[in-house]
Phi, psi and omega in degrees: 000138177293141176268158178227147175263130186237122175279140182215164172231132177267128181223166173210153170238104182058037177086349172282107195253152190223147162259119184254130184242134178271098178270005175277316183258354174234145174273108187242117174223098186256142175280161174306324179296317178293322177297316179297322178296313178304318184282345184292125184282346179264322187245341180247216177278315180097123178189168171279319180217157174251129181250128181245121177268124179230164173295150182291153178258003181213160181288152176080009181235145183275320184212163168254140186237115179244143186232129178237132177286168180298338179273004177092354181279144177270136181238172191275327192204152174204114186288313177298323177295324179298322178293318178294325181303309184292324176295318181299308184294331178287312181294328182277358179075018178283342175207152173262357183281148172263347175232127185230163172251130187233132180270126175239174178299336185254004179136189183266133173239162184230085177283146183222129174282125179271161181297333182272007178093345176286167179234132175252136180234127169281109188268005179086179184272126178293149181242130181253340183302129185309320182289341180275338186292308351272150183213129181280109181200147176267359182236149174252026178298148180294322179253125183234140174282140178224125179280116181239102187063234180267002186244145173259125179243153179263118183239160165247122179265126183212146175254130171250039191091343172219156188279140178225143172238112186252129173239148179267131180236157181286322183217112185294332179292329181265000183296143183279057185298315183294329182273306184282330183309303181294329179291320178288317181308315185256021182296135183299341179281354175244091188297338177253022188063179188203154171271131184257118181255139179239109192248124173252122178274118178274307170207190189288351178235008182218132177223163170241146189214138167234144181227129171264108189273141176302121176081359182226341186080193180291133177245165181291336178199152178219113185295311178293329177295321177294318177298313181298320181295317180293317177300316178297316181295319178293318180297331179268009180059039176255341187224159172232139178287145356277161183234135175267123183252117178264116176253175178293338180264351182143204193242137172239150175246126185238133176236135176209130186252023171109175185310137178086356179249153181284157174267136176244128183242133177235133179187182184276162171215124190236132171272128182264304178195165174239156181194192180221137181229146178264127179245000000 
């Protein structure tokens, strides 16, 4: 097989790290095997997800944004990646705008570079209807019982363009993320698998969060997971907007004003290095 040289940029949002590829100026068509190689921390570049920047497929949009997990699967949305996306296209000279419209598998998002270097992303309106998550349930209650191994846990199922199952825990450091995370991720009631969030409420404006991500395992931070956790907490009357979310990788600020309104996420996006790899 012919090899190809691929230019890439390594970025991260609170330690949730990405290989970002410019598919506007390069013709990029990678197989799942090549994606897994790129994401491999021993043999490739190493990352949680691969982000592909493409020309838009519809009018009124600046770019198309595709996201691939470390296992090679394509997913609908990634919040930390969205912040890195807008910084990347700006730094690479692909746009002069500080606020752009980006097409994803799950809809249009609007990332914006702030004057202080932070990035705010309009993440869209959260969806609770079971068929929208998707989640197999005969009830649309905010709190749902879920059998996880030998234990029943109370979760809130919500879509932020990708599926999340959020449970409230007393102490996030002691939460059984390694045990319950994979069981929830592949639970048969989530036909497209799910991201499992473990939320500790500190007070009504501060939380701590760990997320076991679908196709990636536990990451240092998960942007859509932070949005889903805050939405779940507000819906359960445990939190008030805005909420500061402390992850293992750092801090995100999330604002949500209730059903039918979009979630806004603000946090950092950092360029680590650029390079070229042979595939």
